[in-house]
N, CA, C and O atoms as CSV, one atom per row, in Angstrom:
chain,resi,resn,atom,element,x,y,z
A,1,MET,N,N,-15.122,-12.451,38.643
A,1,MET,CA,C,-13.496,-11.812,38.828
A,1,MET,C,C,-13.274,-10.591,39.628
A,1,MET,O,O,-14.156,-9.747,39.470
A,2,ASP,N,N,-12.133,-10.213,40.611
A,2,ASP,CA,C,-12.099,-9.220,41.009
A,2,ASP,C,C,-11.389,-7.754,40.544
A,2,ASP,O,O,-11.113,-7.673,39.347
A,3,ALA,N,N,-11.205,-7.075,41.044
A,3,ALA,CA,C,-10.626,-5.894,40.617
A,3,ALA,C,C,-9.089,-5.890,40.270
A,3,ALA,O,O,-8.601,-5.559,39.190
A,4,GLN,N,N,-8.411,-6.327,41.413
A,4,GLN,CA,C,-7.114,-6.924,40.909
A,4,GLN,C,C,-7.221,-8.072,39.774
A,4,GLN,O,O,-6.099,-8.310,39.327
A,5,GLY,N,N,-8.084,-8.738,39.263
A,5,GLY,CA,C,-7.868,-9.277,38.344
A,5,GLY,C,C,-8.617,-8.619,36.943
A,5,GLY,O,O,-8.328,-8.886,35.777
A,6,VAL,N,N,-9.262,-8.042,37.244
A,6,VAL,CA,C,-9.440,-6.821,36.090
A,6,VAL,C,C,-8.381,-6.315,35.599
A,6,VAL,O,O,-7.997,-6.458,34.438
A,7,ALA,N,N,-7.573,-5.367,36.912
A,7,ALA,CA,C,-6.193,-4.618,36.513
A,7,ALA,C,C,-5.165,-5.674,35.683
A,7,ALA,O,O,-4.532,-5.312,34.692
A,8,TYR,N,N,-5.117,-6.718,36.116
A,8,TYR,CA,C,-3.860,-7.655,35.562
A,8,TYR,C,C,-4.174,-7.644,33.983
A,8,TYR,O,O,-3.339,-7.181,33.206
A,9,VAL,N,N,-5.911,-8.385,33.340
A,9,VAL,CA,C,-5.890,-8.420,32.711
A,9,VAL,C,C,-5.912,-6.883,31.759
A,9,VAL,O,O,-5.788,-6.821,30.536
A,10,THR,N,N,-6.051,-6.046,32.437
A,10,THR,CA,C,-5.777,-4.635,31.197
A,10,THR,C,C,-4.810,-4.184,31.158
A,10,THR,O,O,-4.527,-3.435,30.222
A,11,ALA,N,N,-3.872,-4.475,32.212
A,11,ALA,CA,C,-2.272,-4.676,31.912
A,11,ALA,C,C,-1.855,-5.342,30.756
A,11,ALA,O,O,-1.328,-4.872,29.748
A,12,GLY,N,N,-2.119,-6.358,30.994
A,12,GLY,CA,C,-1.903,-7.457,29.394
A,12,GLY,C,C,-2.061,-7.225,28.111
A,12,GLY,O,O,-1.528,-7.852,27.195
A,13,ILE,N,N,-3.166,-5.864,27.983
A,13,ILE,CA,C,-3.747,-5.884,27.180
A,13,ILE,C,C,-3.142,-4.512,26.546
A,13,ILE,O,O,-2.794,-4.211,25.404
A,14,GLY,N,N,-3.172,-3.734,27.920
A,14,GLY,CA,C,-2.175,-2.168,27.246
A,14,GLY,C,C,-0.723,-3.069,26.937
A,14,GLY,O,O,-0.761,-3.319,25.733
A,15,ALA,N,N,0.082,-3.443,27.318
A,15,ALA,CA,C,1.437,-4.012,26.704
A,15,ALA,C,C,1.116,-4.658,25.466
A,15,ALA,O,O,1.895,-4.390,24.551
A,16,ALA,N,N,-0.086,-5.654,25.119
A,16,ALA,CA,C,0.415,-5.982,23.952
A,16,ALA,C,C,-0.007,-5.134,22.831
A,16,ALA,O,O,0.331,-5.315,21.661
A,17,ALA,N,N,-1.042,-3.860,23.423
A,17,ALA,CA,C,-1.299,-2.754,22.525
A,17,ALA,C,C,0.044,-2.238,22.037
A,17,ALA,O,O,0.396,-2.183,20.859
A,18,VAL,N,N,0.930,-1.773,23.377
A,18,VAL,CA,C,2.022,-1.338,23.101
A,18,VAL,C,C,3.286,-1.512,22.192
A,18,VAL,O,O,4.017,-0.684,21.647
A,19,THR,N,N,3.286,-3.138,22.225
A,19,THR,CA,C,4.323,-3.584,22.183
A,19,THR,C,C,3.918,-3.008,20.074
A,19,THR,O,O,4.512,-2.301,19.261
A,20,PHE,N,N,2.458,-3.942,20.050
A,20,PHE,CA,C,1.734,-3.543,18.200
A,20,PHE,C,C,2.363,-2.652,18.015
A,20,PHE,O,O,3.424,-2.544,17.400
A,21,ALA,N,N,1.828,-2.014,18.474
A,21,ALA,CA,C,2.465,-0.166,18.467
A,21,ALA,C,C,3.573,-0.569,18.022
A,21,ALA,O,O,3.639,-1.113,16.919
A,22,ALA,N,N,4.904,-0.332,18.983
A,22,ALA,CA,C,6.144,-0.014,18.501
A,22,ALA,C,C,6.295,-0.342,17.261
A,22,ALA,O,O,6.718,0.410,16.383
A,23,ALA,N,N,5.761,-2.142,17.045
A,23,ALA,CA,C,6.102,-2.744,15.929
A,23,ALA,C,C,6.261,-2.280,15.285
A,23,ALA,O,O,7.391,-1.859,15.037
A,24,PHE,N,N,5.345,-2.071,14.655
A,24,PHE,CA,C,3.868,-1.193,13.640
A,24,PHE,C,C,5.283,0.183,13.198
A,24,PHE,O,O,6.104,0.117,12.284
A,25,GLY,N,N,5.142,1.056,14.010
A,25,GLY,CA,C,6.063,2.551,13.806
A,25,GLY,C,C,7.479,1.409,13.414
A,25,GLY,O,O,7.917,2.035,12.449
A,26,ILE,N,N,8.150,0.541,13.511
A,26,ILE,CA,C,9.271,0.584,13.402
A,26,ILE,C,C,9.280,-0.134,12.098
A,26,ILE,O,O,10.175,0.130,11.295
A,27,SER,N,N,8.302,-1.083,11.791
A,27,SER,CA,C,8.120,-1.575,10.315
A,27,SER,C,C,7.851,-0.261,9.175
A,27,SER,O,O,8.167,-0.285,7.985
A,28,LYS,N,N,7.426,0.451,9.639
A,28,LYS,CA,C,7.512,1.792,8.884
A,28,LYS,C,C,8.062,2.510,8.471
A,28,LYS,O,O,7.954,3.142,7.420
A,29,LEU,N,N,9.055,2.520,9.608
A,29,LEU,CA,C,10.124,3.358,9.569
A,29,LEU,C,C,11.659,2.699,8.425
A,29,LEU,O,O,12.529,3.202,7.714
A,30,ALA,N,N,11.256,1.419,8.832
A,30,ALA,CA,C,12.706,0.337,7.988
A,30,ALA,C,C,11.985,0.805,6.826
A,30,ALA,O,O,12.729,1.430,6.071
A,31,ARG,N,N,10.604,0.702,6.361
A,31,ARG,CA,C,10.558,0.132,5.162
A,31,ARG,C,C,10.835,1.787,4.475
A,31,ARG,O,O,11.448,1.858,3.410
A,32,ALA,N,N,10.459,2.764,4.997
A,32,ALA,CA,C,11.079,4.539,4.654
A,32,ALA,C,C,12.095,4.383,4.458
A,32,ALA,O,O,12.583,4.962,3.487
A,33,GLY,N,N,12.702,3.749,5.063
A,33,GLY,CA,C,14.656,3.844,4.963
A,33,GLY,C,C,15.032,3.246,4.012
A,33,GLY,O,O,15.865,3.635,3.194
A,34,ILE,N,N,14.356,2.060,4.024
A,34,ILE,CA,C,15.049,0.907,3.024
A,34,ILE,C,C,14.740,1.839,1.542
A,34,ILE,O,O,15.663,2.104,0.771
A,35,GLN,N,N,13.624,2.183,1.343
A,35,GLN,CA,C,12.916,3.214,0.335
A,35,GLN,C,C,13.934,3.973,-0.305
A,35,GLN,O,O,14.420,3.927,-1.435
A,36,GLY,N,N,14.201,4.911,1.020
A,36,GLY,CA,C,15.324,5.844,0.322
A,36,GLY,C,C,16.321,5.866,0.241
A,36,GLY,O,O,16.940,6.672,-0.454
A,37,ILE,N,N,17.033,4.579,1.240
A,37,ILE,CA,C,18.281,3.916,0.474
A,37,ILE,C,C,17.888,3.578,-0.631
A,37,ILE,O,O,17.935,4.532,-1.407
A,38,ALA,N,N,17.539,2.719,-1.057
A,38,ALA,CA,C,17.223,2.364,-2.912
A,38,ALA,C,C,17.011,3.598,-3.427
A,38,ALA,O,O,17.123,3.288,-4.613
A,39,ARG,N,N,16.755,4.948,-3.444
A,39,ARG,CA,C,16.736,5.942,-4.135
A,39,ARG,C,C,18.122,6.693,-4.247
A,39,ARG,O,O,18.597,6.866,-5.369
A,40,GLN,N,N,18.744,7.117,-3.198
A,40,GLN,CA,C,20.078,7.377,-3.079
A,40,GLN,C,C,20.712,6.778,-2.758
A,40,GLN,O,O,20.428,6.863,-1.563
A,41,PRO,N,N,21.689,5.929,-2.809
A,41,PRO,CA,C,22.267,5.130,-2.307
A,41,PRO,C,C,23.523,5.824,-1.566
A,41,PRO,O,O,23.853,5.550,-0.412
A,42,GLU,N,N,24.114,6.672,-2.317
A,42,GLU,CA,C,24.936,7.391,-1.585
A,42,GLU,C,C,24.585,7.671,-0.711
A,42,GLU,O,O,25.373,7.296,0.157
A,43,ALA,N,N,23.369,8.425,-0.109
A,43,ALA,CA,C,22.718,8.779,1.242
A,43,ALA,C,C,22.607,7.954,1.885
A,43,ALA,O,O,21.671,8.275,2.617
A,44,ALA,N,N,23.202,6.266,2.378
A,44,ALA,CA,C,22.935,5.359,2.951
A,44,ALA,C,C,23.217,5.352,4.465
A,44,ALA,O,O,22.497,4.813,5.306
A,45,GLY,N,N,24.571,6.147,4.742
A,45,GLY,CA,C,25.016,6.276,6.048
A,45,GLY,C,C,24.019,6.977,7.153
A,45,GLY,O,O,23.673,6.611,8.276
A,46,ASP,N,N,23.623,8.427,6.171
A,46,ASP,CA,C,22.982,8.928,6.621
A,46,ASP,C,C,21.962,8.772,7.234
A,46,ASP,O,O,21.836,9.075,8.421
A,47,ILE,N,N,20.829,8.137,6.325
A,47,ILE,CA,C,19.455,7.429,6.580
A,47,ILE,C,C,19.572,6.216,7.397
A,47,ILE,O,O,18.472,5.843,7.806
A,48,ARG,N,N,20.571,5.472,7.769
A,48,ARG,CA,C,20.938,4.674,8.079
A,48,ARG,C,C,21.001,4.938,9.768
A,48,ARG,O,O,20.417,4.326,10.662
A,49,GLY,N,N,21.806,5.926,9.835
A,49,GLY,CA,C,22.066,6.828,11.254
A,49,GLY,C,C,20.844,7.014,11.906
A,49,GLY,O,O,20.652,6.544,13.028
A,50,ALA,N,N,19.764,7.842,11.128
A,50,ALA,CA,C,18.526,8.591,11.267
A,50,ALA,C,C,17.376,7.321,11.638
A,50,ALA,O,O,16.550,7.374,12.549
A,51,ILE,N,N,17.553,6.294,10.766
A,51,ILE,CA,C,16.919,5.436,11.351
A,51,ILE,C,C,16.912,4.788,12.580
A,51,ILE,O,O,15.920,4.625,13.291
A,52,ILE,N,N,18.070,4.417,12.814
A,52,ILE,CA,C,18.743,3.843,14.404
A,52,ILE,C,C,18.368,4.705,15.419
A,52,ILE,O,O,18.004,4.367,16.545
A,53,ILE,N,N,18.476,5.919,14.953
A,53,ILE,CA,C,18.331,6.712,16.146
A,53,ILE,C,C,16.608,6.890,16.583
A,53,ILE,O,O,16.262,6.670,17.744
A,54,THR,N,N,15.709,7.263,15.633
A,54,THR,CA,C,14.186,7.170,15.627
A,54,THR,C,C,13.687,5.838,16.545
A,54,THR,O,O,13.032,5.830,17.588
A,55,ALA,N,N,14.300,4.603,15.685
A,55,ALA,CA,C,13.927,3.268,16.351
A,55,ALA,C,C,14.098,3.605,17.979
A,55,ALA,O,O,13.246,3.673,18.864
A,56,ALA,N,N,15.384,3.768,18.010
A,56,ALA,CA,C,15.799,3.564,19.261
A,56,ALA,C,C,14.574,4.739,20.367
A,56,ALA,O,O,14.119,4.566,21.498
A,57,MET,N,N,14.476,5.395,19.792
A,57,MET,CA,C,12.987,6.258,20.214
A,57,MET,C,C,11.494,5.943,20.451
A,57,MET,O,O,10.761,6.450,21.299
A,58,ILE,N,N,11.252,5.190,19.714
A,58,ILE,CA,C,10.431,4.376,20.234
A,58,ILE,C,C,10.017,3.456,20.555
A,58,ILE,O,O,8.863,3.077,20.753
A,59,GLU,N,N,11.649,2.685,20.690
A,59,GLU,CA,C,11.481,1.739,21.746
A,59,GLU,C,C,11.128,2.134,23.149
A,59,GLU,O,O,10.356,1.648,23.976
A,60,GLY,N,N,12.172,3.472,23.161
A,60,GLY,CA,C,12.061,4.055,24.551
A,60,GLY,C,C,10.471,3.803,25.050
A,60,GLY,O,O,9.833,3.087,25.821
A,61,VAL,N,N,10.275,4.901,24.064
A,61,VAL,CA,C,8.456,5.084,24.375
A,61,VAL,C,C,7.626,3.751,24.493
A,61,VAL,O,O,6.830,3.631,25.424
A,62,ALA,N,N,7.776,2.857,23.666
A,62,ALA,CA,C,7.507,1.419,24.078
A,62,ALA,C,C,7.765,0.964,25.670
A,62,ALA,O,O,6.848,0.624,26.418
A,63,LEU,N,N,8.963,1.011,25.995
A,63,LEU,CA,C,9.443,0.287,27.314
A,63,LEU,C,C,8.763,0.994,28.357
A,63,LEU,O,O,8.461,0.462,29.425
A,64,LEU,N,N,8.438,2.574,27.967
A,64,LEU,CA,C,8.044,3.303,28.995
A,64,LEU,C,C,6.362,2.893,29.628
A,64,LEU,O,O,5.993,2.739,30.792
A,65,SER,N,N,5.531,2.797,28.237
A,65,SER,CA,C,3.961,2.582,27.974
A,65,SER,C,C,4.213,1.301,29.000
A,65,SER,O,O,3.711,1.266,30.124
A,66,ALA,N,N,5.007,0.318,28.493
A,66,ALA,CA,C,4.743,-1.273,28.992
A,66,ALA,C,C,5.259,-0.836,30.575
A,66,ALA,O,O,4.965,-1.575,31.515
A,67,ALA,N,N,5.629,-0.249,30.678
A,67,ALA,CA,C,6.548,-0.318,32.687
A,67,ALA,C,C,5.397,0.638,32.987
A,67,ALA,O,O,6.118,1.400,33.630
A,68,ILE,N,N,4.275,1.190,33.047
A,68,ILE,CA,C,3.367,2.582,33.098
A,68,ILE,C,C,2.656,0.954,33.296
A,68,ILE,O,O,2.747,0.323,34.349
A,69,CYS,N,N,1.943,0.446,32.046
A,69,CYS,CA,C,1.362,-0.787,32.342
A,69,CYS,C,C,0.914,-1.536,33.274
A,69,CYS,O,O,-0.193,-1.915,33.654
A,70,PHE,N,N,2.535,-1.754,33.725
A,70,PHE,CA,C,2.376,-2.762,34.975
A,70,PHE,C,C,2.783,-2.407,36.094
A,70,PHE,O,O,2.903,-3.180,37.044
A,71,LEU,N,N,3.034,-1.243,36.116
A,71,LEU,CA,C,2.814,0.000,37.438
A,71,LEU,C,C,1.206,-0.422,37.583
A,71,LEU,O,O,1.030,-1.537,38.073
A,72,LEU,N,N,0.194,0.214,37.275
A,72,LEU,CA,C,-1.249,0.308,37.110
A,72,LEU,C,C,-1.299,-0.784,37.956
A,72,LEU,O,O,-1.343,-0.692,39.182
A,73,ALA,N,N,-1.293,-2.018,37.203
A,73,ALA,CA,C,-1.695,-3.314,37.444
A,73,ALA,C,C,-1.591,-3.694,39.225
A,73,ALA,O,O,-2.411,-4.286,39.927
A,74,ILE,N,N,-0.254,-3.096,39.589
A,74,ILE,CA,C,0.139,-3.308,40.540
A,74,ILE,C,C,-0.062,-2.798,41.723
A,74,ILE,O,O,0.192,-3.369,42.784
A,75,LYS,N,N,-0.674,-1.351,41.555
A,75,LYS,CA,C,-1.056,-0.494,42.076
A,75,LYS,C,C,-2.684,-1.137,43.269
A,75,LYS,O,O,-3.295,-0.328,43.967
């Protein structure tokens, strides 16, 4: 396998790792948010807003990391 093939495989593994890490982070975030809403239903709106903002930040970092993986593969 030449260097370009190794770069493609490595970029695929990196993108998969980024996707897994983002999904794991969002699942932990959602679990904590649901537990918080269950304990204090009156604060559901505030908790939901914080969850959405934080999940968007996690997705932004994951998208940036995946883009970097693919850019390194085609370099």
